Wavefront OBJ file of the C-alpha trace (Angstrom):
o trace
v -60.414 -21.224 -87.200
v -60.189 -18.135 -89.408
v -57.092 -15.964 -89.654
v -58.954 -13.222 -87.755
v -59.240 -15.559 -84.755
v -55.631 -16.756 -84.889
v -52.750 -14.968 -83.258
v -50.555 -13.158 -85.749
v -47.533 -15.216 -84.709
v -49.493 -18.382 -85.507
v -50.515 -16.992 -88.895
v -46.919 -16.029 -89.707
v -45.541 -19.393 -88.615
v -48.116 -21.318 -90.656
v -46.483 -22.858 -93.763
v -49.153 -21.413 -96.075
v -48.150 -17.861 -95.084
v -44.912 -18.118 -97.067
v -45.799 -20.894 -99.515
v -45.884 -19.849 -103.164
v -44.914 -16.230 -102.559
v -44.120 -15.802 -106.263
v -47.843 -16.256 -106.989
v -49.116 -13.954 -104.228
v -50.617 -10.642 -105.327
v -48.284 -7.672 -104.709
v -50.735 -5.916 -102.366
v -51.192 -9.116 -100.343
v -47.433 -9.601 -100.162
v -47.026 -6.072 -98.818
v -49.887 -6.637 -96.345
v -48.172 -9.757 -95.012
v -44.830 -7.966 -94.743
v -46.494 -5.068 -92.906
v -48.203 -7.491 -90.523
v -44.781 -8.991 -89.759
v -43.358 -5.521 -89.163
v -46.159 -4.627 -86.761
v -45.683 -7.874 -84.869
v -41.938 -7.234 -84.671
v -42.587 -3.836 -83.059
v -44.943 -5.452 -80.544
v -42.516 -8.240 -79.676
v -39.647 -5.764 -79.413
v -41.706 -3.704 -76.961
v -42.396 -6.793 -74.841
v -38.690 -7.671 -74.808
v -37.736 -4.170 -73.663
v -40.316 -4.365 -70.877
v -39.056 -7.795 -69.802
v -35.419 -6.655 -69.913
v -36.248 -3.677 -67.716
v -37.806 -5.952 -65.112
v -34.896 -8.395 -65.299
v -32.437 -5.515 -64.869
v -34.317 -4.328 -61.777
v -34.280 -7.831 -60.310
v -30.587 -8.268 -61.053
v -29.809 -4.988 -59.338
v -31.855 -5.952 -56.285
v -30.059 -9.296 -56.039
v -26.673 -7.552 -56.309
v -27.757 -5.035 -53.681
v -28.823 -7.792 -51.301
v -25.549 -9.667 -51.789
v -23.572 -6.527 -50.935
v -22.155 -6.020 -54.439
v -24.183 -2.830 -54.776
v -24.319 -0.091 -52.131
v -26.890 2.240 -53.708
v -30.610 1.912 -53.116
v -32.841 0.861 -55.979
v -34.281 4.389 -56.135
v -30.796 5.901 -56.418
v -29.854 3.536 -59.238
v -33.214 3.553 -61.031
v -32.356 6.134 -63.735
v -29.163 4.262 -64.612
v -30.899 0.870 -64.578
v -33.734 2.015 -66.818
v -31.373 3.756 -69.241
v -29.450 0.518 -69.710
v -26.289 1.931 -68.150
v -24.162 0.411 -65.471
v -23.103 -3.198 -65.209
v -23.908 -5.284 -68.307
v -26.683 -7.764 -67.789
v -26.677 -11.290 -69.220
v -30.050 -10.640 -70.866
v -28.931 -7.659 -72.939
v -28.370 -8.258 -76.626
v -26.426 -5.969 -78.943
v -28.605 -3.701 -81.060
v -29.477 -4.742 -84.569
v -29.279 -1.220 -85.980
v -33.022 -0.848 -86.538
v -34.813 2.318 -85.509
v -36.648 1.941 -82.208
v -40.199 3.282 -82.280
v -40.842 6.060 -79.776
v -44.533 5.313 -79.300
v -45.678 2.080 -77.682
v -47.457 -0.154 -80.196
v -51.156 -0.922 -79.968
v -51.088 -4.140 -77.993
v -53.726 -6.849 -78.058
v -55.911 -7.142 -74.989
v -55.384 -10.854 -74.412
v -54.304 -11.432 -70.831
v -53.678 -15.190 -70.979
v -50.286 -15.359 -72.641
v -47.131 -15.896 -70.575
v -45.946 -12.385 -71.480
v -49.190 -10.923 -70.111
v -48.646 -12.772 -66.853
v -44.985 -11.741 -66.683
v -45.662 -8.075 -67.366
v -48.795 -7.988 -65.237
v -47.084 -9.489 -62.206
v -46.870 -6.928 -59.395
v -43.524 -8.185 -58.053
v -41.934 -4.744 -58.471
v -44.355 -3.262 -55.939
v -43.507 -6.090 -53.531
v -39.749 -6.164 -54.195
v -38.655 -5.391 -50.616
v -40.883 -8.160 -49.219
v -39.777 -10.878 -51.653
v -37.290 -13.468 -50.506
v -34.131 -14.114 -52.504
v -35.652 -17.398 -53.703
v -38.782 -15.578 -54.899
v -36.607 -13.066 -56.730
v -34.683 -15.873 -58.439
v -37.939 -17.643 -59.387
v -39.329 -14.424 -60.820
v -36.128 -13.756 -62.745
v -36.191 -17.303 -64.145
v -39.825 -16.871 -65.210
v -39.041 -13.550 -66.915
v -36.023 -15.081 -68.669
v -38.162 -17.981 -69.902
v -40.788 -15.623 -71.313
v -38.071 -13.452 -72.874
v -36.617 -16.547 -74.567
v -40.059 -17.373 -75.985
v -40.560 -13.816 -77.252
v -37.062 -13.811 -78.790
v -37.879 -17.059 -80.612
v -41.051 -15.513 -81.969
v -39.081 -12.473 -83.153
v -36.563 -14.709 -84.945
v -39.463 -16.443 -86.725
v -40.883 -13.051 -87.726
v -37.459 -11.937 -89.038
v -37.198 -15.072 -91.164
v -40.598 -14.401 -92.724
v -39.831 -10.696 -93.234
v -36.646 -11.727 -95.052
v -38.631 -14.043 -97.342
v -41.229 -11.348 -98.053
v -38.574 -8.730 -98.712
v -36.608 -11.065 -100.981
v -39.725 -11.696 -103.056
v -40.503 -7.980 -103.232
v -36.897 -7.260 -104.267
v -37.071 -9.965 -106.923
v -40.203 -8.389 -108.339
v -38.790 -4.856 -108.244
v -35.610 -6.003 -110.008
v -37.740 -7.727 -112.606
v -39.737 -4.556 -113.237
v -36.547 -2.523 -113.549
v -35.094 -5.044 -115.975
v -38.299 -4.911 -118.007
v -38.182 -1.101 -118.002
v -34.525 -1.098 -119.080
v -35.188 -3.521 -121.903
v -38.032 -1.299 -123.150
v -35.803 1.792 -123.066
v -32.735 0.064 -124.477
l 1 2 3 4 5 6 7 8 9 10 11 12 13 14 15 16 17 18 19 20 21 22 23 24 25 26 27 28 29 30 31 32 33 34 35 36 37 38 39 40 41 42 43 44 45 46 47 48 49 50 51 52 53 54 55 56 57 58 59 60 61 62 63 64 65 66 67 68 69 70 71 72 73 74 75 76 77 78 79 80 81 82 83 84 85 86 87 88 89 90 91 92 93 94 95 96 97 98 99 100 101 102 103 104 105 106 107 108 109 110 111 112 113 114 115 116 117 118 119 120 121 122 123 124 125 126 127 128 129 130 131 132 133 134 135 136 137 138 139 140 141 142 143 144 145 146 147 148 149 150 151 152 153 154 155 156 157 158 159 160 161 162 163 164 165 166 167 168 169 170 171 172 173 174 175 176 177 178 179 180 181
């Protein structure tokens, strides 16, 4: 199977992607780092979409249990802005800039995230039983855990790529300083 036919996460996780980085051409090293960055944006987008759905489900469960008096429509702006009661799925920010535009996403349709985000449970929310809501929340949490694991793997590879680029840049600066000095 060629790299073009493999998912980017599979390419990045493959040992040969980071093996011998000191011998990889500078343009190829930058290409790999950029591919990791693009995948990070995609995975971050998926996580935000999953978190939004989990927040909506959590609100609906609280509303049904009597903990929440507002309707979902009344609370929707607050839920979608991340305000209100903290949710167990929320993670503190990592300080990176969040892209405004949605990334170009692959048209795959068979991955768990595609199923989770394509599920029409939000349109059927009032008709779902509490058990169905819990099952849906568990499924979303499972997919979010998988996506988070993929992001951690991408971060590890980005760190390796960036360390190699930094090593090379420092080396060039040292060479330039020794020429001037």
